[in-house]
C-alpha positions as CSV (number, residue, x, y, z in Angstrom):
1,M,14.7,15.4,-3.3
2,T,17.8,13.5,-2.5
3,D,20.1,11.3,-4.7
4,A,22.0,9.8,-1.8
5,M,20.3,6.8,-0.3
6,R,20.8,3.3,1.0
7,A,18.6,0.5,-0.3
8,E,18.8,-3.1,1.0
9,T,17.0,-6.2,1.9
10,V,16.5,-6.5,5.7
11,R,14.7,-8.7,8.2
12,I,11.9,-7.3,10.3
13,T,9.6,-8.7,13.0
14,G,6.2,-9.3,11.5
15,H,2.9,-10.8,12.7
16,G,3.2,-13.2,15.6
17,G,6.8,-12.4,16.1
18,D,7.8,-14.0,12.8
19,E,11.0,-12.8,11.1
20,I,10.2,-11.8,7.5
21,E,12.1,-10.2,4.7
22,A,11.5,-6.6,3.7
23,Y,13.1,-4.1,1.3
24,L,14.2,-0.8,2.9
25,A,15.4,2.5,1.3
26,T,16.5,5.4,3.4
27,P,18.0,8.8,2.5
28,L,21.5,9.3,3.9
29,D,21.1,12.9,5.1
30,P,20.1,13.1,8.8
31,A,17.0,15.3,8.5
32,P,13.9,14.2,10.5
33,R,11.5,12.4,8.2
34,G,8.3,10.4,8.1
35,G,8.1,6.8,7.0
36,V,6.1,5.0,4.2
37,V,5.1,1.4,4.2
38,V,4.5,0.1,0.6
39,I,2.2,-2.8,0.4
40,H,3.0,-4.8,-2.8
41,H,0.4,-5.8,-5.4
42,M,-0.8,-9.3,-5.9
43,P,2.0,-10.2,-8.4
44,G,4.3,-9.9,-5.4
45,Y,7.4,-8.4,-4.0
46,D,9.0,-7.6,-7.3
47,E,11.4,-5.3,-9.1
48,A,8.7,-2.7,-9.8
49,T,7.6,-2.5,-6.2
50,K,11.2,-2.1,-5.0
51,E,11.6,0.8,-7.4
52,I,8.6,2.4,-5.7
53,V,10.3,2.0,-2.3
54,R,13.4,3.8,-3.7
55,R,11.3,6.5,-5.2
56,F,9.9,7.4,-1.8
57,A,13.4,7.6,-0.4
58,V,14.4,10.0,-3.2
59,H,11.5,12.2,-2.1
60,G,12.8,12.2,1.5
61,Y,11.0,9.4,3.3
62,H,12.2,6.3,5.0
63,A,10.4,3.6,3.0
64,I,9.9,-0.2,3.4
65,C,8.0,-3.0,1.7
66,P,7.5,-6.2,3.7
67,N,7.5,-9.4,1.6
68,L,4.0,-10.7,2.4
69,Y,4.7,-14.1,0.8
70,W,7.9,-14.8,2.7
71,R,6.4,-17.5,4.9
72,E,5.0,-19.4,1.9
73,A,8.0,-19.1,-0.4
74,P,11.1,-17.7,1.2
75,G,13.7,-16.6,-1.5
76,A,11.4,-17.6,-4.4
77,D,11.0,-15.7,-7.6
78,P,8.2,-13.1,-7.2
79,D,5.9,-14.9,-9.7
80,D,6.4,-18.3,-8.1
81,A,5.9,-16.8,-4.6
82,A,2.7,-15.1,-5.6
83,A,1.4,-18.3,-7.2
84,T,2.2,-20.2,-4.1
85,A,0.5,-17.7,-1.8
86,R,-2.6,-17.6,-4.0
87,A,-2.8,-21.4,-4.0
88,Q,-2.9,-21.3,-0.3
89,G,-5.7,-18.8,-0.2
90,G,-3.8,-15.5,-0.1
91,V,-2.6,-13.5,2.8
92,P,-4.9,-13.7,5.8
93,D,-6.1,-10.2,6.9
94,E,-4.9,-10.5,10.5
95,R,-1.4,-11.5,9.3
96,L,-1.3,-8.7,6.8
97,V,-2.0,-6.1,9.5
98,G,0.6,-7.6,11.8
99,D,3.2,-7.5,9.1
100,V,2.5,-3.9,8.1
101,E,2.5,-2.9,11.7
102,G,5.9,-4.6,12.1
103,A,7.2,-2.7,9.1
104,A,5.8,0.6,10.5
105,N,7.5,-0.1,13.9
106,H,10.8,-0.8,12.0
107,L,10.6,2.6,10.4
108,K,9.8,4.3,13.7
109,G,13.0,2.9,15.1
110,L,15.3,4.3,12.4
111,D,17.6,7.3,13.1
112,G,15.8,10.5,12.1
113,A,12.3,9.0,12.2
114,N,9.7,11.6,13.2
115,G,7.2,8.9,14.3
116,K,4.7,9.6,11.5
117,I,3.7,6.7,9.2
118,G,2.0,6.6,5.8
119,V,0.8,3.4,4.1
120,I,0.3,3.0,0.3
121,G,-0.8,-0.1,-1.7
122,Y,-1.7,-1.1,-5.2
123,C,-4.3,-3.6,-6.4
124,S,-4.7,-6.1,-3.5
125,G,-2.4,-3.8,-1.6
126,G,-4.9,-1.0,-2.0
127,R,-7.5,-3.1,-0.2
128,Q,-5.0,-4.0,2.4
129,T,-4.1,-0.3,2.9
130,F,-7.7,0.4,3.8
131,L,-7.7,-2.7,6.1
132,T,-4.5,-1.4,7.8
133,A,-5.9,2.1,8.2
134,C,-9.0,0.7,9.9
135,S,-7.0,-1.7,12.1
136,I,-4.1,0.3,13.5
137,R,-3.3,3.9,14.0
138,I,-1.4,5.5,11.2
139,D,-1.1,9.1,9.9
140,A,-2.1,8.8,6.2
141,A,-3.2,6.1,3.8
142,V,-3.2,5.9,0.0
143,D,-5.5,3.3,-1.7
144,C,-4.5,2.8,-5.4
145,Y,-7.4,0.9,-7.0
146,G,-8.0,-1.5,-4.2
147,A,-10.7,-4.0,-5.0
148,F,-13.3,-5.8,-2.8
149,V,-13.5,-3.1,-0.1
150,V,-17.2,-2.7,-0.9
151,N,-18.3,-5.7,-3.0
152,D,-17.8,-9.5,-2.4
153,P,-14.9,-11.0,-4.3
154,P,-15.4,-13.8,-6.9
155,P,-15.9,-17.4,-5.6
156,Q,-12.3,-18.3,-6.1
157,M,-11.3,-15.6,-3.6
158,A,-13.8,-16.7,-1.0
159,G,-11.4,-16.1,1.9
160,M,-11.4,-12.4,1.2
161,K,-14.3,-10.4,2.8
162,P,-15.5,-6.8,2.1
163,L,-14.2,-4.2,4.4
164,L,-16.9,-1.5,4.3
165,G,-18.1,-2.4,7.8
166,L,-14.7,-1.3,9.1
167,A,-15.0,2.2,7.8
168,P,-16.0,3.7,11.2
169,Q,-12.6,2.6,12.5
170,L,-10.6,4.5,9.8
171,S,-7.8,6.1,11.7
172,C,-6.4,8.7,9.3
173,P,-7.0,10.7,6.1
174,L,-7.4,8.5,3.0
175,L,-6.4,9.3,-0.6
176,G,-7.9,7.1,-3.2
177,L,-6.7,6.9,-6.9
178,F,-8.9,5.0,-9.3
179,G,-9.5,4.3,-13.0
180,A,-12.8,5.0,-14.6
181,E,-12.5,1.9,-16.8
182,D,-11.6,-0.4,-13.8
183,K,-14.0,-3.2,-12.9
184,F,-12.3,-4.1,-9.6
185,P,-13.1,-1.6,-8.1
186,S,-15.8,-0.2,-10.4
187,P,-16.7,3.5,-10.3
188,E,-19.9,2.5,-8.5
189,E,-17.9,0.8,-5.7
190,V,-15.7,3.8,-5.4
191,A,-18.8,6.0,-5.1
192,T,-20.3,3.8,-2.4
193,L,-17.1,3.9,-0.4
194,S,-16.9,7.7,-0.7
195,A,-20.6,8.1,0.3
196,E,-20.0,6.0,3.4
197,L,-16.9,7.9,4.4
198,D,-18.9,11.2,3.9
199,R,-21.6,9.8,6.2
200,L,-19.1,9.0,8.9
201,G,-17.3,12.3,8.6
202,K,-14.0,10.5,7.7
203,P,-11.5,12.8,5.8
204,H,-10.8,11.4,2.3
205,E,-10.0,12.6,-1.2
206,F,-10.8,10.4,-4.2
207,H,-9.7,10.9,-7.8
208,T,-10.9,8.8,-10.8
209,Y,-9.0,9.0,-14.1
210,E,-10.8,8.8,-17.4
211,G,-9.2,6.5,-19.9
212,A,-7.5,4.5,-17.1
213,G,-8.2,1.0,-15.9
214,H,-6.7,-1.2,-13.3
215,G,-3.0,-0.9,-12.8
216,F,-2.4,2.5,-14.4
217,F,0.6,3.1,-12.3
218,S,2.4,0.0,-13.6
219,V,5.1,1.2,-16.0
220,D,6.0,-2.3,-17.0
221,R,2.4,-3.3,-18.0
222,P,0.1,-2.5,-20.9
223,S,-2.3,-1.0,-18.4
224,Y,0.1,2.0,-17.8
225,R,-1.4,5.4,-18.4
226,P,1.2,8.1,-18.2
227,E,-1.1,11.1,-17.6
228,A,-3.0,9.4,-14.8
229,A,0.2,8.0,-13.2
230,V,2.0,11.4,-13.3
231,D,-0.9,13.2,-11.8
232,G,-1.4,10.4,-9.3
233,W,2.2,10.6,-8.1
234,R,1.9,14.3,-7.7
235,R,-1.1,13.8,-5.5
236,V,0.6,11.1,-3.5
237,F,3.6,13.3,-2.6
238,D,1.4,16.3,-1.9
239,F,-0.7,14.2,0.4
240,F,2.2,12.6,2.3
241,G,3.9,16.0,2.4
242,E,0.8,17.3,4.2
243,H,0.4,14.5,6.7
244,L,3.9,13.0,7.4
245,V,6.1,16.1,8.1
């Protein structure tokens, strides 16, 4: 672990060559290190997500979170930006992949980068992590309670499609962290995804926490479950420590 880091807002090249905002945290020591792209949850590119980026830097990774709502609401408050993006149908899958790939390329270009990239996402970002891992080559992926990978979304989210059919293209080991009391995804959906990955021979490790629902990592929300979150973080760092060094 390292206490010395630099954290700042930067601009990166995203999907289609667009310049978008991102939040970057990097340790100051020159040791070779892997990179982690953090995909923010549906509430947006907020204070809690930036804290997660800094947490990865403390643990020795270059880490970045692209602002997925930058085009819809540049410079807006996270809640307003998220509302604007939802009103316009959310983030298109193709654009999401392009923005995450741009963030990964930015990390690979930093001094000391070892070329290995992990992706982690929460809520909608968990779904998008699975999408990314099935769309581009990365080294490790962590899906934190990503919904609508298996089942259809509700009618108001009709632009979002299930991703199970992409599972044969999964490019890396996948860690999944879920709550037993979650409805999106439900334990049944998690079991379906795990069975399909087993059938395909795709390496994955899923953990479901009793007494936890959706958003159990969110320290600023009533859904926070300390025991599940502490164990989940331990598993995340063990997983990235295995695949990104």
